[in-house]
C-alpha positions as CSV (number, residue, x, y, z in Angstrom):
1,M,-1.8,3.8,13.6
2,K,-3.1,3.3,17.1
3,L,-5.6,5.7,18.7
4,S,-6.6,5.9,22.3
5,K,-9.0,8.3,24.1
6,R,-9.0,9.6,27.6
7,N,-10.6,12.5,29.5
8,I,-8.9,15.1,31.7
9,N,-10.8,18.0,33.1
10,N,-13.2,19.1,30.4
11,F,-11.0,17.9,27.5
12,S,-11.2,14.7,25.5
13,I,-7.6,13.7,24.6
14,I,-6.8,11.5,21.6
15,D,-3.4,10.0,21.6
16,I,-2.0,9.0,18.2
17,E,0.8,6.5,17.6
18,G,2.3,5.6,14.2
19,R,1.3,7.0,10.8
20,I,-1.7,8.8,9.4
21,D,-1.7,8.2,5.7
22,T,-3.9,7.3,2.7
23,T,-4.4,3.8,4.0
24,N,-5.8,4.7,7.4
25,F,-6.9,8.4,7.5
26,N,-10.5,7.4,7.3
27,V,-10.2,5.5,10.6
28,F,-8.8,8.6,12.2
29,E,-11.5,10.8,10.6
30,K,-14.3,8.4,11.8
31,E,-12.9,8.5,15.4
32,I,-12.5,12.2,15.7
33,V,-15.8,13.1,13.9
34,G,-17.6,10.5,16.0
35,L,-16.2,12.1,19.1
36,I,-17.3,15.6,18.1
37,D,-20.7,14.3,17.0
38,S,-21.2,12.7,20.4
39,G,-21.0,16.1,22.0
40,E,-17.3,16.6,22.8
41,T,-16.4,20.2,22.1
42,N,-12.9,20.5,23.8
43,V,-10.4,18.1,22.1
44,I,-6.7,17.7,22.5
45,I,-4.8,15.6,20.0
46,N,-1.6,14.4,21.5
47,C,0.8,13.9,18.7
48,E,3.8,12.5,20.7
49,G,3.6,9.1,19.0
50,L,2.8,10.4,15.5
51,N,5.7,9.9,13.2
52,Y,4.2,10.6,9.8
53,I,1.2,12.4,8.4
54,S,0.1,12.7,4.8
55,S,-2.1,15.4,3.2
56,S,-5.1,13.1,3.8
57,G,-4.3,13.2,7.5
58,L,-3.9,16.9,7.5
59,R,-7.3,17.2,5.9
60,V,-8.8,15.4,8.9
61,F,-7.3,17.9,11.3
62,L,-9.0,20.7,9.2
63,I,-12.3,18.9,9.3
64,A,-12.1,18.5,13.1
65,M,-11.2,22.1,13.6
66,K,-14.1,23.3,11.3
67,K,-16.6,21.2,13.2
68,L,-15.4,22.4,16.6
69,K,-15.2,26.0,15.5
70,N,-18.9,25.8,14.5
71,L,-19.7,24.4,18.0
72,K,-17.6,27.1,19.7
73,G,-15.3,24.4,20.8
74,K,-11.5,24.0,21.1
75,L,-9.0,21.9,19.3
76,H,-5.5,21.9,20.7
77,L,-2.5,19.9,19.3
78,C,0.4,19.0,21.5
79,E,3.7,17.2,21.8
80,M,4.6,17.1,18.1
81,Q,7.8,15.5,16.9
82,P,10.0,17.9,15.1
83,T,9.3,16.3,11.7
84,I,5.6,16.6,12.2
85,K,5.9,20.2,13.4
86,E,7.9,21.0,10.3
87,I,5.1,19.6,8.1
88,F,2.6,21.8,9.9
89,D,5.0,24.8,9.5
90,I,5.6,24.2,5.8
91,S,1.9,23.7,5.1
92,G,0.9,26.9,7.0
93,F,-1.1,24.8,9.5
94,S,1.0,26.1,12.4
95,T,-0.8,29.5,12.0
96,I,-4.2,27.8,11.9
97,F,-4.0,25.5,14.9
98,K,-3.2,26.0,18.5
99,I,0.0,23.9,19.0
100,F,1.4,23.4,22.4
101,N,4.8,21.9,23.5
102,S,3.2,19.8,26.3
103,E,-0.2,18.3,27.1
104,K,-0.1,20.2,30.4
105,E,0.1,23.5,28.5
106,A,-2.7,22.4,26.2
107,L,-4.9,21.7,29.2
108,G,-4.1,25.0,30.8
109,T,-5.8,27.2,28.2
């Protein structure tokens, strides 16, 4: 898994490449929780390069959303590959998260 961070407008954008699974979910969790704890309240996770996510990875998304909700922040997900979107649909996460087709759409709300 490779993570990179950038800022556009008032959003911090995390780009994910590769897999989030039981071997590396803690790195992802540390990165996103650290970002939120540093004061970022508007976060977009660009999933364009994400090609696999385990239940451990899904748990990190829930942790991030809960923290941001408590801060009255926003968590937007965008550019999911069809297989990742299917995992979110099957798990019911598609009804919990704001998922956008493009990063531009995620930035616009």
